[in-house]
N, C-alpha and C positions, 0 to 999 in steps of 0.2 A: 712646895715649890719643886720638890723632886718629882712630884707627879707631873707637873706642867712641863718639865724638861723632858721627861720620858714621852709625853704625848707629842711634843714638838719633833722629837727624833723619829718617832714612828710615822708621823705625818710626812716628814722629809724623805724617809725611805720609801713610803708609798708613792709619793709624787715622783720621785726619781726613777722608780722602776717603771712607771707608766710612760714616761717621756722617752721617745726614741732618739737615739743619738744620730745626728747628721754628720755625714762624712763628706769632706770637701774633696772633689776630684778635679784635677786640672783639665780644662777644655781647650782643645786646639782650635784657634780661630783661623779662618782662611787668610792666606798671605796677601798683604796689601800691595798694590802697585806703587811705584815710586811717586807719581803725582799725588795719589791719594794720601800717602804717608806724609808728603810735604805739606799738603793742605791741612792735614790733621795737626801737624806740629806747628803750623803757622799761627802766630799770635799777633794781633793787631794792637800795636802800642799807640799812645797819643801822638808821638813823633811821626810814626808811619802814616797815621790817619791824616795829620795836618799836611804832610808831604804829598799824599795822594790828592787831597783837596786842592792844593796849589797847582799840581799838574793838570787837573781837570779844569780849573779856572783859567790857566794859561791857554789850554786848547780852545776853550769857549771864546776867549778874547782874540786869539790869533787866527781862528778858522776863517772868519770873513776876510781878513787881510790876505791870507794865503789864497783864498778863492779869487780875490781881486787880482792878485799877482799872476795867477795862472791865466786868467782871462786877458790881462794886459799883454802877457807874453804871446798869446795866440793872436791878438790884434796886431802886435808888432810883426809877427811872422807873416800875416796876411798883407800888411802894408809893405813889407820888404819885397814880397812877391810882385805886388802891383808896381812898385818902384822899378824893379828889374824889367818888367814888361814895358813900362813907359820909357825906360832908357833904351831898350831895344827898338821901340817905335821911333824914338828921336834919331837913333843912329840910322835907321832905314830912310827917314825923311831927309836927313843930311846927305845921304848917298844919292837920293833922287835930286836934291838941289844941286849937288855937284854935277850930276849928269846933264841938268838943264843948262849948265854953263858951257857945255860943249856944243858948238854950232852943228856938228854932224848929227847929234842926237835930236836937236830941234828940227832939223830938216827931215829926219826919218819920221818923227812924230807928226809933222805937218803933212807928209805924204800918206801916212797910215790913218790918221784920225780925220783929217780935213780933206783928203783927196786932192791936195795941191800938187801941181806939176810945174816944171820949168817951161818957159816958152819954147815951143818946138818939140817937146816930148809928147809921145802918144801914150795915153793911159787906157787900159781896158778894165771895165768893171762888169763882173758877172752878176746878173740879177736873176733871182728866181731859180734857184738850183733844185727845183722840185721839193721845196720845203714848205708845202701847204699845211694847213691845220690838220691835226689828226686826233683820233679818239685816244682814250687812255690805254687801249690795247694795241695802238700803233696803226690802226686802219685809217686810211685817208678819209676826210670828210668831203662829200660831194656837194657841189653847189647847184645840182640839178634835182628837181623833184622826181621821185621815183613812184611809179604806180604799182599796186599789188598785182600779182599774177594769179590771184585766187578769186573766183566768182563767189563771194561770200553768201550772196542771197541764194544761189543754187545749192550751195553746201548746206545751208541752214534748212531749206525746205526739204531737201532729200533726207536729211537726218531726221526731221520730224516725221515725215511719211514712213520712213523705214522703221522707226521705233514704234509707230502706231499700227502699222499694217503687217508686220512680219510675224511669222510663226516660229522664228528661231529664238533660242535662249540668249540671254545677254552675253554669255561666254562665247557663243558662236558668232556673234556680230563683231565686226571689225570696223573701227572708225575710219572715215575717209582721210586720205592723205591729201596734201595740198596739190592742186593742179589736176586731180583725177576725180571724176564723179563717184559718189558713194554707190556701193553695190546694191542692187535692188533684188528683193526676194521674188520668188515665183508667184506668190499670192498678191503682191503689192502692185498697185497701178503705176504706170509710168507717168512721171511728172515733168512737165516742161513749163516753167513759169513764164507768163506772158510779160510781166513787168518785173523788173529786178535790176540787178547790177549789170 
């Protein structure tokens, strides 16, 4: 047995010398922000969880009622505005009704609207103050037919002959203006249409 004890000691010494001792060194962790520290220290208990569930359930139950309340408040505000406008219209109509009770107002309305006059009065009515129909740009519309001042047949034929018989380039040619005949080139034949406009 003594041998077995010596063998165990030598084995323990051999394994102890082969093992490297680890040294613990304190490591500096980065400093946490206050919200992160609060969240890390936050523990959710059964009471807190049940309270949170009750708050969520209350919000789910009350949200449609709150939405209805807000919509009804908006409708009440719109109806109040309409009511104020209607009251203003009624007030105006009552004012007009009071005016129609006055004989002088009735007389002035009969003169202005119906052109009534008292016997012996002379009334002048101005008709047609040069307010004839006009176009959108303010030009008066004529009731007479106007004829064009351009002989379109002569202009067409001179343009065709000039284009076909000239020796000038297109950039040298100039289109005819209204009321004047087209220029003829030196090599083109003179054209006078017999039938035309």
